[in-house]
Backbone as numpy.savetxt, mean C-alpha at the origin, in Angstrom:
# Nx Ny Nz CAx CAy CAz Cx Cy Cz
-1.04 2.49 5.75 -2.41 2.80 5.44 -3.22 2.66 6.71
-4.22 3.50 6.83 -5.03 3.51 8.04 -6.43 4.01 7.70
-7.42 3.48 8.39 -8.79 3.98 8.27 -9.09 4.82 9.49
-9.54 6.04 9.30 -9.83 6.95 10.40 -11.10 7.71 10.07
-12.12 7.56 10.89 -13.40 8.21 10.62 -14.02 7.60 9.39
-14.33 8.41 8.39 -14.94 7.92 7.15 -13.95 7.88 6.00
-12.65 8.07 6.31 -11.66 8.12 5.25 -10.51 7.16 5.51
-9.76 6.85 4.47 -8.55 6.07 4.56 -7.38 7.02 4.36
-6.23 6.65 4.95 -5.05 7.51 4.87 -3.84 6.68 4.49
-2.91 7.32 3.78 -1.66 6.68 3.39 -0.52 7.69 3.58
0.65 7.18 3.98 1.84 8.00 4.15 2.85 7.63 3.08
3.52 8.63 2.54 4.60 8.41 1.60 5.84 9.03 2.23
6.77 8.14 2.63 7.97 8.57 3.35 7.55 9.41 4.55
8.17 10.54 4.76 7.81 11.40 5.89 7.10 12.66 5.42
6.39 12.55 4.34 5.67 13.70 3.77 4.25 13.77 4.31
3.49 14.69 3.81 2.11 14.88 4.27 1.27 13.63 4.02
0.31 13.42 4.88 -0.61 12.29 4.77 -1.57 12.54 3.62
-1.84 11.50 2.83 -2.82 11.57 1.75 -4.09 10.90 2.25
-5.20 11.63 2.21 -6.48 11.11 2.67 -7.37 10.86 1.47
-8.06 9.69 1.47 -8.95 9.37 0.36 -10.16 8.60 0.87
-11.21 8.59 0.07 -12.43 7.87 0.42 -13.08 7.34 -0.85
-13.76 6.22 -0.71 -14.55 5.63 -1.80 -13.74 5.21 -3.01
-12.53 4.72 -2.80 -11.72 4.17 -3.88 -11.58 2.67 -3.65
-12.06 1.82 -4.56 -11.95 0.38 -4.37 -10.54 -0.15 -4.63
-9.76 0.56 -5.44 -8.40 0.11 -5.78 -7.40 1.19 -5.42
-6.32 0.77 -4.74 -5.22 1.67 -4.41 -3.99 1.16 -5.15
-3.36 2.03 -5.94 -2.14 1.68 -6.67 -0.96 2.40 -6.04
0.04 1.63 -5.61 1.26 2.18 -5.06 2.36 1.92 -6.08
2.91 2.99 -6.65 3.90 2.87 -7.72 5.23 3.46 -7.29
6.27 2.63 -7.30 7.62 3.13 -7.07 8.13 3.79 -8.33
9.27 4.40 -8.21 9.87 5.04 -9.38 11.22 4.41 -9.63
12.23 5.21 -9.81 13.57 4.73 -10.11 14.28 4.33 -8.83
15.20 3.42 -8.92 15.95 3.00 -7.75 15.24 1.89 -6.99
15.72 1.62 -5.80 15.19 0.54 -4.97 14.11 1.09 -4.04
12.93 0.52 -4.14 11.79 0.98 -3.35 11.45 -0.04 -2.28
11.00 0.44 -1.13 10.54 -0.44 -0.07 9.12 -0.02 0.30
8.20 -0.97 0.20 6.80 -0.72 0.52 6.45 -1.49 1.79
5.78 -0.83 2.72 5.21 -1.46 3.90 3.71 -1.20 3.85
2.93 -2.27 3.73 1.48 -2.14 3.58 0.81 -2.82 4.76
-0.06 -2.07 5.44 -0.84 -2.60 6.57 -2.31 -2.35 6.29
-2.95 -3.22 5.51 -4.32 -2.97 5.09 -5.39 -3.30 6.12
-5.02 -3.92 7.23 -6.02 -4.29 8.23 -6.70 -3.04 8.77
-8.00 -3.02 8.75 -8.76 -1.89 9.26 -9.15 -0.86 8.23
-8.71 -1.02 6.97 -9.15 -0.09 5.94 -10.64 -0.25 5.73
-11.26 0.76 5.16 -12.70 0.68 4.91 -12.99 -0.47 3.96
-14.20 -0.97 4.01 -14.60 -2.08 3.15 -14.59 -1.68 1.68
-14.52 -0.39 1.41 -14.49 0.09 0.03 -13.21 -0.34 -0.68
-12.08 -0.34 0.04 -10.80 -0.75 -0.55 -10.78 -2.27 -0.64
-10.81 -2.78 -1.87 -10.82 -4.23 -2.07 -9.53 -4.73 -2.71
-8.75 -3.83 -3.32 -7.53 -4.23 -4.01 -6.43 -3.21 -3.77
-5.22 -3.72 -3.45 -4.04 -2.87 -3.34 -3.00 -3.43 -4.29
-2.64 -2.65 -5.31 -1.63 -3.05 -6.28 -0.32 -2.34 -5.96
0.80 -3.07 -6.01 2.11 -2.48 -5.74 3.03 -2.78 -6.91
3.65 -1.73 -7.44 4.60 -1.88 -8.54 5.88 -1.13 -8.18
7.00 -1.83 -8.20 8.27 -1.23 -7.79 8.89 -0.32 -8.82
8.54 -0.44 -10.07 9.16 0.39 -11.10 10.57 -0.10 -11.42
11.41 0.79 -11.97 12.78 0.43 -12.31 13.63 0.32 -11.05
14.30 -0.81 -10.90 15.10 -1.06 -9.72 16.54 -1.37 -10.11
17.49 -1.00 -9.25 18.88 -1.34 -9.52 19.27 -2.63 -8.82
18.85 -2.84 -7.59 19.19 -4.06 -6.84 17.97 -4.85 -6.41
16.81 -4.25 -6.43 15.60 -4.97 -6.03 14.69 -4.11 -5.17
13.42 -4.29 -5.37 12.40 -3.64 -4.56 11.94 -4.62 -3.50
11.31 -4.12 -2.42 10.80 -5.03 -1.41 9.40 -4.60 -0.99
8.63 -5.60 -0.56 7.26 -5.39 -0.11 7.05 -6.16 1.17
6.59 -5.47 2.21 6.23 -6.10 3.48 4.74 -5.87 3.67
4.00 -6.96 3.86 2.56 -6.87 4.10 2.29 -7.29 5.54
1.73 -6.38 6.32 1.34 -6.68 7.69 -0.16 -6.89 7.69
-0.61 -8.03 8.19 -2.04 -8.28 8.15 -2.45 -9.44 9.02
-3.65 -9.88 8.78 -4.23 -10.99 9.51 -4.08 -12.27 8.70
-4.23 -13.39 9.34 -4.10 -14.69 8.68 -5.29 -14.92 7.76
-5.03 -15.49 6.59 -6.11 -15.84 5.66 -6.36 -14.74 4.65
-6.54 -15.12 3.42 -6.91 -14.18 2.38 -5.79 -13.31 1.88
-4.55 -13.55 2.33 -3.44 -12.73 1.87 -2.79 -13.37 0.66
-2.26 -12.55 -0.22 -1.55 -13.02 -1.39 -0.23 -12.29 -1.48
0.86 -13.02 -1.58 2.18 -12.42 -1.64 2.81 -12.74 -2.98
3.23 -11.72 -3.70 3.88 -11.88 -4.99 5.20 -11.11 -4.97
6.12 -11.54 -5.82 7.37 -10.80 -5.99 7.13 -9.56 -6.82
7.87 -8.51 -6.55 7.76 -7.28 -7.34 8.54 -7.42 -8.61
């Protein structure tokens, strides 16, 4: 995730970038199989206040890596 100009951007695998603005909550939903999420929320617009991650159905386990600054972070298992 990245903030650029007046919008925020997110990448899904190596596909096209998704650009959005004025959304306080971002939901990242995995599907079937094992999903790996890498979230770097530092620098997003102040509008984004919540990022929810759900791995969906997994065979061996989903993973979540959060890159950020110290303080105010919350880490939960998927």
